[in-house]
Every structure is written in structure tokens, then in C-alpha cells.
C-alpha positions as CSV (number, residue, x, y, z in Angstrom):
1,M,0.0,0.0,0.0
2,S,1.3,3.4,-1.0
3,K,1.8,6.2,1.5
4,K,-0.4,8.7,-0.5
5,A,-2.4,11.0,1.7
6,V,-6.0,10.0,2.7
7,M,-8.4,12.5,1.4
8,H,-12.1,13.1,2.1
9,F,-14.7,11.4,-0.1
10,I,-17.5,13.8,-0.9
11,N,-20.1,13.6,-3.6
12,G,-18.4,10.6,-5.2
13,A,-14.9,12.1,-5.5
14,Y,-11.8,12.2,-3.4
15,T,-11.0,15.8,-2.3
16,A,-8.4,17.5,-0.3
17,G,-9.3,19.6,2.7
18,T,-9.7,23.4,2.1
19,S,-7.7,24.3,5.3
20,G,-4.6,22.4,4.1
21,K,-4.4,20.7,7.5
22,V,-3.1,17.2,7.6
23,F,-2.3,14.8,10.4
24,Q,-0.2,11.6,10.5
25,N,-1.6,8.1,10.6
26,I,0.8,6.2,12.8
27,S,1.3,2.4,12.8
28,P,0.6,0.9,16.2
29,V,2.9,-2.0,15.3
30,D,6.2,0.0,15.1
31,G,5.4,3.7,15.4
32,S,6.2,4.4,11.7
33,V,4.1,6.9,9.6
34,I,1.6,5.0,7.4
35,C,0.4,8.2,5.6
36,D,-0.9,11.7,6.0
37,V,-4.6,12.3,6.4
38,H,-6.5,15.5,5.4
39,E,-8.4,17.0,8.3
40,G,-11.9,18.1,7.7
41,L,-13.4,21.2,9.2
42,K,-16.7,23.1,8.7
43,P,-16.4,23.6,4.9
44,E,-15.8,19.8,4.3
45,V,-18.7,18.9,6.6
46,D,-21.0,21.5,4.9
47,A,-20.0,20.1,1.5
48,A,-20.6,16.5,2.5
49,V,-24.0,17.2,4.1
50,T,-25.1,19.2,1.1
51,A,-24.1,16.4,-1.2
52,A,-26.0,13.9,1.0
53,Q,-29.1,16.0,0.9
54,A,-28.9,16.4,-2.9
55,A,-28.6,12.6,-3.3
56,L,-31.5,12.0,-0.9
57,N,-33.7,14.3,-3.0
58,G,-32.3,13.1,-6.3
59,P,-31.5,9.7,-7.9
60,W,-31.0,7.8,-4.7
61,G,-34.3,9.0,-3.2
62,K,-36.2,8.1,-6.4
63,M,-34.9,4.5,-6.6
64,T,-37.1,1.5,-5.7
65,T,-36.1,-0.8,-2.9
66,D,-35.0,-3.5,-5.4
67,E,-32.8,-1.0,-7.2
68,R,-31.1,0.0,-3.9
69,V,-30.7,-3.6,-2.9
70,A,-29.0,-4.5,-6.2
71,I,-26.4,-1.7,-5.6
72,L,-25.8,-2.8,-2.0
73,Y,-25.2,-6.4,-3.3
74,K,-22.6,-5.0,-5.7
75,V,-20.9,-3.1,-2.8
76,A,-20.6,-6.3,-0.8
77,D,-19.3,-8.2,-3.8
78,G,-16.9,-5.3,-4.4
79,I,-15.4,-5.6,-0.9
80,N,-15.0,-9.3,-1.4
81,A,-13.4,-8.8,-4.8
82,R,-10.8,-6.5,-3.2
83,F,-10.6,-8.6,0.0
84,D,-6.7,-8.5,0.2
85,E,-6.7,-4.7,-0.2
86,F,-9.2,-4.2,2.6
87,L,-7.3,-6.8,4.8
88,E,-4.0,-5.0,4.3
89,A,-5.5,-1.6,5.0
90,E,-7.3,-2.8,8.1
91,C,-4.3,-4.5,9.6
92,R,-2.0,-1.5,8.8
93,D,-4.3,0.8,10.7
94,T,-5.0,-1.4,13.7
95,G,-2.0,-3.8,13.9
96,K,-4.4,-6.7,14.5
97,P,-3.4,-10.2,13.2
98,K,-4.4,-11.0,9.7
99,S,-5.8,-14.3,10.9
100,L,-8.3,-12.3,12.9
101,A,-9.2,-9.6,10.4
102,S,-9.6,-12.1,7.6
103,H,-12.1,-14.2,9.5
104,I,-14.1,-11.4,11.2
105,D,-13.5,-7.8,10.1
106,I,-13.5,-8.0,6.3
107,P,-16.1,-10.8,5.8
108,R,-18.5,-9.1,8.2
109,G,-17.9,-5.7,6.7
110,A,-19.1,-7.1,3.4
111,A,-21.9,-9.1,4.8
112,N,-23.5,-6.1,6.5
113,F,-24.5,-4.8,3.1
114,K,-26.2,-8.0,2.0
115,V,-27.8,-8.8,5.3
116,F,-29.5,-5.4,5.7
117,A,-30.4,-5.3,2.0
118,D,-32.3,-8.6,2.6
119,V,-33.9,-7.2,5.8
120,I,-35.4,-4.2,4.1
121,K,-36.5,-6.3,1.1
122,N,-38.3,-8.9,3.2
123,T,-39.8,-6.9,6.1
124,P,-43.5,-6.1,5.7
125,T,-45.2,-3.1,7.4
126,E,-48.5,-3.2,9.2
127,A,-52.0,-2.9,7.7
128,F,-55.4,-3.3,9.2
129,T,-59.0,-2.2,9.0
130,M,-61.1,-0.7,11.8
131,P,-64.7,0.4,12.2
132,T,-65.5,4.1,12.2
133,P,-68.4,5.9,14.0
134,D,-70.5,6.0,10.8
135,G,-70.1,2.2,10.4
136,T,-68.1,2.2,7.2
137,G,-64.6,1.5,8.3
138,A,-61.1,2.6,7.5
139,L,-57.9,1.0,6.2
140,N,-54.8,1.9,8.0
141,Y,-51.4,1.0,6.6
142,A,-47.8,2.1,7.4
143,I,-44.9,3.0,5.1
144,R,-41.3,3.3,6.0
145,A,-39.6,6.5,4.9
146,P,-35.9,7.2,5.2
147,K,-34.9,9.4,8.1
148,G,-32.6,11.6,6.0
149,V,-29.0,12.4,6.3
150,I,-27.3,10.1,8.9
151,A,-24.1,11.0,10.6
152,V,-22.1,7.9,11.2
153,I,-19.2,8.2,13.7
154,S,-17.3,4.9,13.9
155,P,-14.6,3.6,16.2
156,W,-11.1,2.4,15.7
157,N,-11.3,-1.1,17.2
158,L,-13.3,-2.8,14.4
159,P,-13.2,0.0,11.8
160,L,-14.7,-1.6,8.7
161,L,-17.1,-3.9,10.5
162,L,-18.6,-1.3,12.8
163,M,-18.8,1.4,10.2
164,T,-20.7,-0.9,7.7
165,W,-22.9,-2.2,10.6
166,K,-24.3,1.4,10.5
167,V,-23.9,2.4,6.8
168,G,-25.4,-0.9,5.5
169,P,-28.8,-0.5,7.1
170,A,-28.8,3.3,6.7
171,L,-28.4,2.9,2.9
172,A,-30.7,-0.1,2.7
173,C,-33.5,2.1,4.2
174,G,-32.9,4.8,1.6
175,N,-30.9,7.3,3.7
176,T,-27.6,9.0,2.8
177,V,-24.6,9.1,5.1
178,V,-21.7,11.2,6.1
179,V,-19.1,9.1,7.9
180,K,-16.5,10.3,10.3
181,P,-14.1,7.4,10.9
182,S,-11.7,7.4,13.8
183,E,-8.7,9.5,13.2
184,E,-6.7,6.4,14.1
185,T,-8.1,4.2,11.4
186,P,-9.2,6.0,8.2
187,L,-8.0,3.6,5.5
188,T,-10.8,1.1,4.9
189,T,-13.5,3.8,5.2
190,S,-11.7,5.7,2.5
191,L,-11.1,2.7,0.3
192,L,-14.9,1.9,0.5
193,G,-15.5,5.1,-1.6
194,E,-13.8,3.4,-4.6
195,V,-16.1,0.3,-4.2
196,M,-19.1,2.6,-3.9
197,N,-18.3,4.2,-7.3
198,E,-17.5,0.8,-8.9
199,A,-20.9,-0.5,-7.7
200,G,-22.8,2.4,-9.3
201,M,-23.7,4.2,-6.1
202,P,-25.0,7.7,-7.0
203,P,-22.6,10.5,-5.9
204,G,-23.5,12.0,-2.5
205,V,-25.0,8.8,-1.0
206,Y,-21.8,7.8,0.8
207,N,-19.5,10.6,2.1
208,V,-16.5,10.5,4.3
209,V,-14.9,13.4,6.2
210,N,-11.8,12.7,8.2
211,G,-10.7,14.5,11.3
212,F,-11.0,14.6,15.1
213,G,-13.8,15.3,17.6
214,P,-13.8,18.7,19.3
215,E,-13.3,21.7,17.0
216,S,-12.9,19.3,14.0
217,A,-15.0,17.1,11.8
218,G,-16.8,15.2,14.5
219,A,-18.1,18.3,16.3
220,Y,-19.1,20.1,13.1
221,L,-20.9,17.0,11.9
222,T,-22.9,16.3,15.0
223,Q,-23.8,20.0,15.3
224,H,-24.8,20.4,11.6
225,P,-28.5,21.3,11.2
226,G,-28.7,19.3,8.0
227,V,-28.0,16.0,9.8
228,D,-31.2,14.2,10.7
229,A,-29.9,11.5,12.9
230,I,-26.6,10.4,14.5
231,T,-25.3,6.9,15.2
232,F,-22.1,6.5,17.2
233,T,-20.0,3.7,18.7
234,G,-17.3,4.7,21.2
235,E,-16.7,6.0,24.7
236,T,-19.5,7.0,27.0
237,S,-18.0,10.5,27.6
238,T,-18.0,11.2,23.9
239,G,-21.5,9.8,23.6
240,T,-22.6,12.3,26.2
241,A,-21.2,15.2,24.2
242,I,-22.9,13.9,21.0
243,M,-26.3,13.6,22.9
244,Q,-26.0,17.2,23.9
245,A,-25.3,18.2,20.3
246,A,-28.2,16.1,19.0
247,A,-30.6,17.8,21.5
248,V,-30.4,20.9,19.3
249,G,-32.9,20.2,16.6
250,M,-34.2,17.1,18.3
251,R,-32.2,14.7,16.2
252,D,-32.5,11.0,16.8
253,I,-29.6,9.0,18.2
254,S,-28.4,5.4,18.4
255,M,-25.4,4.8,20.6
256,E,-23.3,1.8,21.6
257,L,-21.0,3.0,24.4
258,G,-18.6,1.6,27.0
259,G,-18.8,-1.6,29.0
260,K,-17.3,-3.4,31.9
261,N,-18.6,-6.8,31.0
262,P,-18.7,-9.8,33.3
263,A,-18.2,-13.5,32.7
264,I,-19.8,-15.8,35.2
265,V,-18.2,-19.3,35.4
266,F,-20.1,-21.9,37.5
267,A,-18.5,-25.0,38.9
268,D,-20.6,-27.2,36.7
269,C,-19.2,-25.6,33.5
270,D,-17.4,-27.5,30.8
271,M,-14.0,-26.2,31.9
272,D,-12.4,-26.6,28.4
273,K,-15.1,-24.5,26.8
274,A,-15.1,-21.9,29.5
275,I,-11.3,-21.4,29.3
276,E,-11.4,-21.2,25.5
277,G,-14.3,-18.7,25.6
278,V,-12.9,-16.5,28.3
279,M,-9.5,-16.5,26.6
280,R,-11.2,-15.1,23.5
281,S,-13.4,-12.6,25.4
282,V,-10.5,-11.1,27.3
283,F,-7.6,-11.2,24.8
284,V,-9.0,-11.1,21.3
285,N,-8.1,-7.9,19.4
286,C,-5.7,-7.1,22.3
287,G,-8.8,-6.6,24.5
288,Q,-10.1,-3.8,22.4
289,V,-13.6,-5.1,21.9
290,C,-16.6,-3.4,23.4
291,L,-18.2,-6.8,24.1
292,G,-15.0,-8.1,25.8
293,T,-14.7,-9.4,29.4
294,E,-12.8,-7.5,32.1
295,R,-14.5,-8.9,35.1
296,V,-14.5,-12.7,35.6
297,Y,-16.4,-14.3,38.4
298,V,-15.6,-18.0,39.1
299,E,-17.4,-20.3,41.5
300,R,-15.0,-21.1,44.4
301,P,-14.6,-24.9,44.0
302,I,-13.0,-24.4,40.6
303,F,-11.4,-21.0,41.2
304,D,-7.8,-22.1,41.5
305,E,-7.9,-24.4,38.6
306,F,-9.5,-21.7,36.4
307,V,-7.0,-19.1,37.3
308,S,-4.1,-21.5,36.6
309,R,-5.4,-22.5,33.2
310,L,-6.2,-19.0,32.1
311,K,-2.7,-18.0,33.1
312,T,-1.3,-20.8,31.0
313,G,-3.4,-19.7,28.1
314,A,-2.4,-16.0,28.4
315,E,1.3,-16.9,28.6
316,G,0.9,-19.0,25.4
317,L,-0.3,-16.1,23.3
318,K,2.0,-15.0,20.5
319,L,2.4,-11.3,20.1
320,G,3.6,-9.9,16.8
321,A,2.9,-8.0,13.6
322,P,0.0,-8.8,11.4
323,D,2.1,-11.0,9.1
324,D,3.9,-12.9,11.8
325,G,1.3,-15.6,12.5
326,A,0.6,-13.8,15.8
327,N,-2.7,-14.2,17.6
328,M,-2.4,-10.9,19.5
329,G,-1.3,-7.5,18.1
330,P,-0.6,-4.1,19.7
331,L,-3.0,-1.6,21.2
332,I,-4.2,1.0,18.8
333,S,-1.8,3.8,19.7
334,K,0.9,5.0,22.1
335,E,-1.7,7.2,23.8
336,H,-3.9,4.2,24.5
337,Q,-0.9,2.2,25.6
338,G,-0.3,4.9,28.2
339,K,-3.8,4.6,29.5
340,V,-3.7,0.8,29.8
341,L,-0.3,0.8,31.4
342,G,-1.7,3.4,33.9
343,Y,-4.3,0.9,35.0
344,Y,-1.6,-1.8,35.1
345,A,0.4,0.4,37.5
346,L,-2.7,1.2,39.5
347,A,-3.6,-2.4,40.0
348,K,-0.2,-3.1,41.6
349,K,-0.6,0.0,43.7
350,L,-3.9,-1.2,45.0
351,G,-2.4,-4.5,46.0
352,A,-3.6,-6.8,43.2
353,N,-2.0,-10.2,42.8
354,V,-0.5,-10.0,39.3
355,V,-1.1,-13.6,38.0
356,T,0.7,-12.8,34.8
357,G,1.7,-9.8,32.7
358,G,1.4,-6.3,33.9
359,G,4.0,-4.6,31.8
360,V,5.5,-4.1,28.3
361,P,6.8,-7.1,26.4
362,D,10.2,-7.1,24.7
363,M,9.3,-7.0,21.0
364,G,12.8,-6.4,19.7
365,D,14.2,-3.3,18.1
366,A,12.1,-3.5,14.9
367,L,8.8,-3.3,16.9
368,S,10.0,-1.3,19.9
369,G,8.1,1.8,18.7
370,G,4.8,0.0,18.8
371,A,2.0,0.2,21.3
372,W,2.6,-3.2,22.9
373,V,1.4,-4.4,26.3
374,E,1.4,-7.8,28.0
375,P,-1.8,-9.9,28.4
376,T,-2.5,-9.5,32.1
377,I,-4.6,-11.3,34.8
378,W,-5.2,-10.0,38.3
379,T,-6.8,-11.4,41.4
380,G,-7.3,-10.1,44.9
381,L,-9.0,-6.8,44.4
382,D,-12.4,-5.6,45.9
383,D,-15.4,-5.0,43.6
384,D,-15.2,-1.2,44.4
385,S,-11.7,-0.7,43.1
386,A,-11.1,1.3,39.9
387,I,-9.8,-1.8,38.2
388,M,-13.2,-3.4,38.7
389,R,-15.4,-0.4,37.8
390,E,-13.7,1.5,35.0
391,E,-13.4,0.3,31.4
392,I,-9.7,-0.3,30.6
393,F,-10.1,-1.6,27.0
394,G,-6.9,-3.7,27.0
395,P,-5.9,-7.4,27.2
396,C,-6.6,-7.8,30.9
397,C,-9.1,-9.1,33.4
398,H,-9.6,-9.5,37.1
399,I,-10.8,-12.9,38.4
400,S,-12.9,-13.1,41.6
401,P,-14.3,-16.1,43.4
402,F,-18.0,-16.3,44.3
403,D,-20.2,-18.7,46.4
404,D,-23.8,-18.6,45.1
405,E,-26.1,-17.4,42.4
406,D,-27.6,-14.5,44.2
407,E,-24.2,-13.1,45.2
408,V,-22.7,-13.3,41.6
409,I,-25.8,-11.8,40.0
410,R,-25.7,-8.9,42.4
411,R,-21.9,-8.4,41.8
412,A,-22.2,-8.7,38.0
413,N,-25.0,-6.1,37.9
414,D,-23.1,-3.7,40.3
415,T,-21.9,-1.4,37.5
416,V,-23.0,1.7,35.6
417,Y,-22.6,-0.3,32.4
418,G,-24.8,-2.9,30.8
419,L,-23.5,-4.0,27.4
420,A,-22.7,-7.7,27.4
421,S,-22.1,-10.7,29.6
422,S,-21.4,-14.4,29.4
423,I,-22.5,-17.4,31.5
424,W,-20.7,-20.7,31.6
425,T,-22.7,-23.6,33.0
426,E,-24.0,-27.0,31.9
427,N,-27.2,-26.6,33.9
428,L,-29.9,-25.5,31.5
429,S,-32.3,-24.2,34.2
430,R,-29.5,-22.2,35.8
431,A,-28.5,-20.7,32.5
432,H,-32.0,-19.4,31.8
433,R,-32.5,-18.3,35.4
434,V,-29.3,-16.3,35.7
435,A,-29.3,-14.9,32.1
436,G,-32.7,-13.4,32.7
437,Q,-31.4,-11.5,35.8
438,I,-28.3,-10.0,34.2
439,E,-28.7,-6.3,33.3
440,S,-27.0,-6.2,29.9
441,G,-28.2,-5.9,26.4
442,L,-26.7,-9.2,25.3
443,T,-25.9,-12.3,27.4
444,W,-24.2,-15.3,25.9
445,V,-24.5,-18.8,27.5
446,N,-21.5,-21.1,26.8
447,S,-20.3,-18.9,24.0
448,W,-19.0,-15.4,23.3
449,F,-19.2,-13.2,20.2
450,L,-21.7,-15.5,18.6
451,R,-23.7,-13.0,16.6
452,D,-26.9,-13.4,14.5
453,L,-27.2,-10.0,12.7
454,R,-31.0,-10.2,12.9
455,T,-31.1,-10.0,16.7
456,P,-31.4,-6.8,18.7
457,F,-28.0,-5.4,19.6
458,G,-27.3,-2.5,22.1
459,G,-26.5,-1.7,25.7
460,S,-28.4,-0.6,28.8
461,K,-27.5,1.9,31.5
462,Q,-24.4,3.9,30.4
463,S,-23.6,1.4,27.7
464,G,-25.9,3.0,25.2
465,I,-29.3,3.9,23.8
466,G,-31.3,2.1,21.2
467,R,-31.1,-1.3,19.4
468,E,-29.8,-2.1,16.0
469,G,-29.7,-5.4,14.1
470,G,-32.3,-6.9,11.7
471,V,-35.7,-5.2,11.9
472,H,-34.5,-3.3,15.0
473,S,-32.2,-1.3,12.7
474,L,-35.1,-0.3,10.6
475,E,-36.7,1.3,13.6
476,F,-33.9,3.7,13.8
477,Y,-33.1,4.3,10.2
478,T,-36.7,4.8,9.0
479,E,-39.7,6.9,10.1
480,M,-42.9,5.0,10.2
481,R,-45.8,6.9,8.6
482,N,-49.4,5.8,9.1
483,I,-51.9,6.4,6.3
484,C,-55.6,6.1,7.1
485,V,-58.1,5.8,4.3
486,K,-61.8,5.9,5.1
487,L,-63.7,3.2,3.2
């Protein structure tokens, strides 16, 4: 991949920023400069929103559902046809192993367009008749109308997957979008513009403005009066700021925010399955998964064995660059590395037992400039410690023993977050009983990250607002309009 600068994608064409401001896209693997990125400010956001409005009122808005679906299928096929390019771009931005991105990020990124194209094509709306006072009756039916211009603000941990998770249903429903990718990971969002053009997407339907949050593209986009709704995945504090911006003009929002997700491991679990599942939920993508596990509660009779086996698994992870056959890469940036290492230091200060890890691995001279941290496991801290209450977003977890169901349910729910959880037990009644009492938007039983894209997805409490996935996405990306015809 060349080091040419990443430009904005507005009205079907790549364009430089009018301010001339650029920032560097830094590799998390070795600290080298991948490329320059043009920063978007108010003029770029204005141009992108104007283009999106024109497309909404022009060719895109006049297409039938079948015509839109056909283009979205071409977009999915276009991503798959350029699979290796997307894989290379995603791994350069994030540093994640190619083995991971090739099985999750890129295939799911493409699938999101086909899945939601099928949803909009096959989901009926309501219709019914009812009597009227004069005895004749009335026919009521509903139609779905696109909400308008959607601002899509996507995160850096799963850049293509989580961006298309929003863009796919938004476009399927007939909206147009302005995407602000994370400043850390602009490459695949930019590359998708080429695929959109190749698929015959009308100019202005898909727009990309690069930049930061405050006093940059993110703030100008969320504050823009031409934006009709905002969807965001990221930190709870940023979500709060976006909610405040969305209140002006009463724009709708959908938000998936932070988490401090628990795993509950009962003594009657299948130990092999539980170890394999918790290994994934703690360490996959270097712990940078919103659904990942940072709090592990293990029933006391198997506590020591579980800790020992998870330690062995963590110490068996291979850290390395995307092409090294590694199964764990670096954190996204040196800044995030500093945050995670700050929690590592705090855990020691608070008296945690460091089962394994807790520092920076020796990656050799070639990778010494990267954002590397060790996979880390702690025990011995109280539930009210910062390590147990604040989202770290790194490859780490704390393991605590528990004695009975009521205790572990109370402890699992003792958090301001409520995004995801997992339960490990071979007792079917217990699985249903406990799962129904966990305050999270998604609870897995004897699995983790097993996703059917038709199911409702989202968080509770400070983990988010709204649900997306399947028909639930249609509720956000469309307006239901009732039409009543007197018979």
C-alpha cells in the first residue's frame, strides 16, 4: 500500500481539505508513519451534508427498494473482490493479526450490506382495517420513509465492521450518510469510496470526512442542522457530548458506548469450553472489543484451577505484527498504551495479585516503537476498586471467586454499564434463570461473540441507547408513517 495521503470522499470524489491541515496516521505496530490524512473542518462537513441532501432528494431517493438492494449487493461483492486490499488496510491501521481480520472484520464488513439489503426487502409493514363511527370503516397502513442524512461516527477497534454495521442498514433504508471514521483508522473507510463508485452508487450517498472530535470534523458533523440522525460507537463520555449536540434540533440518536462486561463461570461448566471462551473474550483484538470481558467471576470450587489454566493460556499467546502468524497484536496507539499501562500500575498500587503480565513485552528493536502491552490477569481486588469499575479496553481481566447465584448476580450487575455478559454452566435451568437477571443488552450462554445479525443489539444503562440489528435497525433508520383511508 502506498503512502499517498488519505483525502475526504465527498459527492463521489476524493477531495483535499480546504484548510490544508493534515495529520499523521501512525502504525501501532512499530510507530512508523503510514500516511498523511487530510483534516476536515466546517467547509468539508458542509459540502458532505449538502451532497448527501442532494442525493437524498435526487437519484437515490427516487430508486425503488429493489434497485437500492441491487447496488448494495454490488458493494458487498466489491469488498470481497478486493478482499486483500481491505485486509491490508485494516491491519496496517489497527495492527491486528491478519488471521483475525480475515475471519471477522472483512467478511462481516461485506456481509453487513447484503444482510440489511435482505432485511429491508423482506420486512413487511402493518396494515389493518377498523370500524368508524358511521359504520363504514377505515384502512390503516404504514410505510417506511428514510430518516434523511445520517451522521455515522465509527470507532477504531473494528473500523470496517462497525462502520458498515451502520452504513449498511442506513443505505438499505434509503438514507444517505456522512461518515467520520476514527482518526486512528481511516484507511478502509476511505477505500470503500472506490467500491461505492464501482458499484454504481450515486454521488453523495456515501460521504467521508476525516478528522478529530472537538473543533474538528466530529463536532461540526454532530452539530450540523442538515443532519437528521446520529449513530455512534465509542466512549461513554464522547456519547454524552454527542447527545448534547443532538438535542439541538431534536435529532434521533443510536449509541453503543462503553462496557465493563462480566463473565460468570459456574463449577458445573465445561472447563475446556469456559477457558477457551474467556480467553477469547479477554484477549482477542488485544482486549479492544466493546463486548469483551474485564470482570471474571468463578465459583469457588474451581477458582484455583480456572486461574491457573487462564494464566497458561495467556502466557501462550503469540504477540507480533499482522504477518507474523501472531494471535495478538498491539494496542491502537501509544496514547492508548499509556492509558492501559496506567491501569496496570494502579492495579499493583492497589495490591492486586498479578497472576501474569502487567508490563510491556520485549518485542525487539524493529517493533519497539509500537503500542505493545502484556496480556494481564489479576486477582485479589475488591469490587469497588477502579480496576473493577472502570473500562480499561486492554488485554486484561480480574478474576474473583463467588459462592452462590444471588451473590454473583448482584456483583455482576453492580456497574454503571450494561452492554454484554457471558455465563458458563451445563445446567440449563441455571443458564436461563441467571441470564434473565443480568442487566445487559446481550448475554451469551456457553459462548462469546456468537452473533446473528438479525437479533437486537445494544446496551443498557451507560452502555448505550437504542437497538440495532435486523428489523430493529429499521426502527432507527426509518420513520414509520401511518396512512388512514376511510372506506
